[in-house]
C-alpha positions in Angstrom: 64.6 135.7 81.4 64.6 135.0 77.7 65.7 131.5 76.6 68.8 132.9 74.9 69.8 134.8 78.1 69.0 131.7 80.2 71.4 129.7 78.0 74.1 132.3 78.3 73.7 132.5 82.1 73.9 128.7 82.4 77.0 128.6 80.2 78.6 131.4 82.2 77.9 129.6 85.4 79.2 126.3 84.0 82.4 127.9 82.9 82.8 129.5 86.3 82.4 126.1 88.0 84.8 124.5 85.6 87.3 127.2 86.2 87.5 126.1 89.8 87.5 122.3 89.5 86.7 119.4 87.1 83.2 117.9 87.1 81.6 114.8 85.6 78.6 115.2 83.3 76.2 114.1 86.0 77.7 116.4 88.6 77.4 119.4 86.1 73.9 118.3 85.2 72.9 118.5 88.9 74.7 121.9 89.4 72.9 123.4 86.4 69.6 122.0 87.3 69.8 123.4 90.8 70.8 126.8 89.3 67.7 126.8 87.0 65.5 126.1 89.9 67.1 128.9 91.9 66.7 131.4 89.0 63.0 130.3 88.4 62.2 130.7 92.1 63.8 134.1 92.2 61.7 135.2 89.3 58.5 133.5 90.6 58.4 131.2 87.5 57.0 127.7 87.2 59.9 125.4 88.0 61.1 123.9 84.8 63.3 120.9 84.4 65.9 123.1 82.9 65.3 122.5 79.2 68.6 124.5 78.4 70.6 122.2 80.7 71.1 119.5 78.2 72.2 122.0 75.5 74.7 123.6 77.8 76.2 120.2 78.7 76.3 119.2 75.0 78.1 122.3 74.2 80.6 121.8 77.0 81.2 118.3 75.8 81.7 119.6 72.2 84.3 122.0 73.5 85.9 119.0 75.5 85.5 120.9 78.8 83.3 118.0 80.0 84.8 114.6 79.4 83.9 111.7 81.7 86.7 109.4 80.4 89.3 112.0 80.9 87.9 112.8 84.3 88.1 109.2 85.4 91.7 108.8 84.4 92.7 112.1 86.1 90.7 111.2 89.2 92.5 108.0 89.7 96.0 109.6 89.1 95.1 112.6 91.5 93.7 110.3 94.2 96.8 108.0 94.1 99.1 110.9 94.6 97.1 112.8 97.3 95.5 110.0 99.3 96.5 106.5 98.4 93.6 104.1 98.3 92.5 100.7 97.0 90.6 100.0 93.8 87.4 99.2 95.6 87.2 102.6 97.1 88.3 104.3 93.9 85.5 102.6 92.0 82.9 103.4 94.6 83.9 107.1 94.7 83.8 107.4 90.9 80.4 105.7 90.8 79.1 108.3 93.4 80.4 111.0 91.1 78.0 109.7 88.4 80.4 107.9 86.2 79.0 104.8 84.4 80.4 101.4 85.1 81.9 101.2 81.7 83.9 104.3 82.1 85.0 103.3 85.5 86.2 99.9 84.4 87.9 101.3 81.3 89.8 103.8 83.4 90.7 101.2 86.1 91.9 98.8 83.5 94.1 101.5 81.9 95.7 101.9 85.3 95.3 98.4 86.6 98.7 97.3 85.4 100.2 100.1 87.3 97.8 99.9 90.2 97.9 96.2 90.8 101.6 96.4 91.1 101.6 99.5 93.0 98.6 98.8 95.3 100.8 97.0 97.7 103.3 99.9 97.7 100.5 102.4 98.1 99.1 100.5 101.0 102.5 100.2 102.6 103.1 103.9 102.2 99.7 104.8 103.7 100.4 102.4 106.6 103.8 104.0 107.3 102.2 107.3 107.3 99.4 106.4 109.6 101.8 104.5 112.0 103.3 107.9 112.9 100.0 108.8 114.6 99.7 105.4 116.3 103.0 105.3 118.2 101.2 106.0 121.6 99.3 102.8 121.4 100.4 99.2 122.2 101.5 97.0 119.2 98.3 95.0 119.2 96.2 98.2 119.1 98.3 99.7 116.4 97.8 96.6 114.4 94.0 96.7 114.8 93.8 100.4 114.0 96.1 100.0 111.0 94.1 97.2 109.7 90.8 99.2 110.0 92.5 102.3 108.4 93.7 100.3 105.4 90.3 98.7 105.0 88.5 102.2 105.1 90.9 103.2 102.3 89.6 100.3 100.1 92.7 98.1 100.0 92.1 94.3 99.5 92.2 92.2 102.5 95.1 90.1 101.2 97.2 93.3 100.9 96.2 94.3 104.5 97.1 91.0 105.9 100.4 91.0 104.0 101.3 94.4 105.4 100.2 93.4 108.9 102.2 90.2 108.7 105.3 92.1 107.6 104.9 94.5 110.4 104.9 91.6 112.9 108.3 90.3 111.4 109.8 93.8 111.8 
């Protein structure tokens, strides 16, 4: 495959992927590198490191189709709407997606005013939702399971204790 066709093929593949969901720069780099390896194996070529991959990523960034800062902000907003979770879990998940600590901290700080105030409310909402599935257990078992559930969602221990304490008062 000629270099120009390889570049077009990778760009088409990247656009196909981006049409389905958002990606970080690192996630896209991995996807495109895997695609290059697959194409090269299919054509019995030496496995290159995908010299066209950086060019495709640069072009996608130039077109603002790949933007880690925007991705981080949207990721936080989407996660809080779909599956409420604490800041620790959000940060860990974003780091696993290949976002730099600076970008993560910037996005979290942009939302931290909202999140710090809302984290208790999010934890409370998640707890109420989870409690529906725990009604068959005795109260102490519910409390233990609820505490573990909230911890697994990355909520701070002081928030967990506050919610469990409030539950005891009810």
